N, C-alpha and C positions, 0 to 999 in steps of 0.2 A: 763129301767132306765140306765142299763150299757151302751146301745148304745148311749143314750143321753150324758152321761158323756164322752164317747169316742169322740163324735162329737165335744163337747166343748173343750176338750183337744187338739184335732187335729187342731181345728181352732186357738186356742191360739198358738200352735207350728208353724202353717203356718204364722200367723201374725208376730211372733217373727223372723222367718227366713227371711221374706220379709223386716222387718225393718233392719235386720243386713246387708242387701244388700247395705245400705247406712249409714255406721257408722258415728257418729257425730264427733268422734275424734280418734286419735291413738297416742300412746306415743312411742318415739324412743330414743335410746341411742345416744351417741356422734357420733358414726360411721354411724348412720342412720338405725340401726337394730331395728325392732319393739320389744317392751318389754311391760310387764304387769305393772299395777299400783303397784302390789306387789314388782316387781323388782325395780321400781323407789323408792318406800318407803324404801326398804332395802339399796339401794345405797346411798341415801342422808342421811340416819340416821347415817351413819358412820362418818359424818363431824360435826364440831362445829357450822358452819354457813351454812344455806340453803337460798339461794336467789331465790325466786320464782318469776320469771319474767312473768308478766301478760299482757294481753290486758285489760284495765280497764273496758270495756263494754261487756265482754264475759261471759255468764252465765255458760258455761261448765267449764271454768277455775276457776271461784269462787266456784263452786261445788267441783272441785277437790282440791282446796286450803283447803276448810273446811275439806274434808275427809282425806287429808294428815295430817293436823294439829291434827285431832282427833286421827289418828293412831300413829303419833309420840308421842303424849301425853301418850298413852297407852304403847307403846314400850319403852319409856324412863322413865317409872315409875313416870310420872308427872314432870320430870326435863326438862321443856320446857319454853322458853321465846318467846313471839311474838313481832314483830316489824314491822312498816309499813311506807312507803312513804306517805300514805294518812294522817298521823298525823304529824303536825309540832312540832318542839322541844318546842315551847312555849305553847303547849297544854298538856304538860306532867302532870302537877298537876291535872287538872280536869279529864284527862283520868285515871290516877292512882286512884283518889278518887272514880270515878265511878266503876272501876273494883274491887276495894276493898269493894264496897257496902256502902261507906260512904256518897254518894249523890244519889239522884234520877236521872233518865234519863232526866227529864225536866231540872234540874239544869245543868247536863252535857252538854246538847245541848245549853243552854243559855251561858255557859262559853266557849264553842268551836264553835265559829261563822263561822269557815271556813270548816265545814264538807263538804265533797264532795256530790254532788247532788245524787249520787247512794249509799250513805252510807247505807240507810235502807235495800236495797236489797243485797248489795255485801260485805259490811264490818261489818255491825252490827252483823251478825252471829258469826264472829270471836271475836268481842269484848264481846259478850254475853257468848261465850264459855270460854274466859279468865276469865270472872267474875264468871261463874259457877265453874270452876276448880281452882280459886284463882291463876291464872298465871300472871306474870308480862307482861305488854304490853308497849313497848317502842315507843314513838313518835320520829322518827328519822330525819325527813326532816327539811331542812332549812326553817324558816318562809319565806313566799312568798315575803314579802316586801323587805327582804334582797336579795333575788334572783333577784328581779327587780332592786335593787340598783347596784348589780354587772353587770347586763346587761347594765345599763346606764353608770357606772363609772369604770368597771373593778375591779381588786383586790386592786388597789393602795390606795384607800381611806377607806378600811375596818377598818383600825386602828383608824378612827375618830368616829366609833360607840361607843355608851355609854357602860361602863363596863358590865352592866347587860345584854345587848344585845350580847356582845362578848362571854358571858358564854354559849350561845346557839350554838356556832360555834367551830370547831376545833381550836387548837392553830394557831395563825397567825404568819407569813404567811404560808398558807398551800401549799403543793407541787402541781405543775401543769405540765402536759405533753401534749402539744397541738397536738402532732402527734399521740395520741392514735386513733385507727381506728374509734371509736364512735364519737369522737369530729370532726375528719376530715370529716366523713360522714355527720354530722350535718351541717357543713359549705357548703358542696356540695349540700345537699338537699335544703338549704335555698337560694341557688343562690348567696351567699355572703351577703345577707341582715342581718343586725345586727352586721356584722364584727366579729372581734376576741372576742368581749365580749359575743357573743351568746353561744359558747361552754364553756366560762368561767362561765357563769351562770349555765350551766348544771354541770360543774365540782364542783361548790360550793354545789350543791345538793348532788352529789355523795360523796364528801369529808365528808359532814356533816352526811349523813346517815352512812357511814362507821365508822366514829368517834364514833357515839352513839352506834353502834353495838359493837365495841371494848370495850367501857366503860361499857356497860351492862354486858358483859361476865367477866369483872374484878370483878363485884359485884356478879354475879351468876356463881360461879366456878363450873365446871362439868356439866353445862346445855348445851342444844342445843338451838340455836336461829334460828327461821324461820322468814324470812323477806319477806314481800310482796311489790313488786315494779314493775314499768313498765319495760317490757323486755329490753327496750333501756338502762336502767341503769346498766344492768349486762350482756348483750349479748357479745359474743366473748371474755369473760373473761376480759373485761376492765371496765371502769366506777367504780362502787362500788368495784368490785373485785381488781382493781389496788390500790384503796385507802386503802382497808383492808391490802394489802401487805405492804403499807407504814406505817400504824399505828401498825400493829402486823404481821410481816412476818411469825410467827409460827402458825397462825390460819389455820385450815383446812376448806376449802370452797367447797360447791357443788352448781351448778347453774341449774336452770330450765328455759327454754325459751318457749315462745308461738309463733306459726306462724299460718297463715291461708293459705290453699290451696284448690283448686277445688277438688282434689282427695287426701284423707288423708291416703290412704293405702301405698303410697311410698313417702318418704321424698325427696323433690326437692334438687338438688345438692347444691344450694346456702344456704340451711338451715342446711345442714349436718355440724356438728362441732360447731354449734352456742352456745351450752351449754352442760353440762354433760347429760342432758335429755331434749328432745324437745317434746312439746305437740303440735300436729298438729290438728287444728280444721277446720271443714268444713267452707269454706268462706261464705256460705249462712246461717250460724248460726245466729239466731235472737240476737239482742243486748239488754242490759239492759238499755241503755239510748242513 
């Protein structure tokens, strides 16, 4: 009997060791030094705003997001606010009603017709956690029809929007700096297609998300806000980070970025310094959609 138990335990140890030969991810600090999940959670918890830059289709990242959110909730004694790019500002009422338990999920989904296609697998766990723990969840993003409007017309005609629509946006005109690295990179990657309105549409999203983050923390004083957004919106400390500094320069902010590499054990030079913490995921990782 003892021999059988030993064989089982040895087999499990061998399988675990072999699995660890190809880790699925590794976390690094800003300088490219490997760190633990615990070190990341301690580091970001000291800030008022945590921008968790994700790849929208990565299961490892969504798992880490949920675990970090759960740990922050415990460490902060429940003083945690959630916010997400995936929910547009005009979704706030139905999102709040659902999180507060005032409506059923069926009604929530009927009222929020622009849920992302990977909502059920990737973002529903966060919404359900907020509901379970009675946490505020902020819909931060600009409604997509307004982003398309900026892409077609630039900023100049935003003043023509209806007053009830303007309430979803930062005060107009909002600041814009075309030479931020992220916006310049966007133009370069697009090969000039879309012209100068392409990064303006991106800036409209960044500004709106930053504005709603700042407004939420005015209401929830003493809370930490964790925000889930595509990495491009906060990489290299511009995008949302730049707009946060415009709307409240006294806010303390920590950023997390996601990158993919063939070898996750050493961070490639171009990924060092991308954020306060960088999560490197195996490029062969399966996708959620």
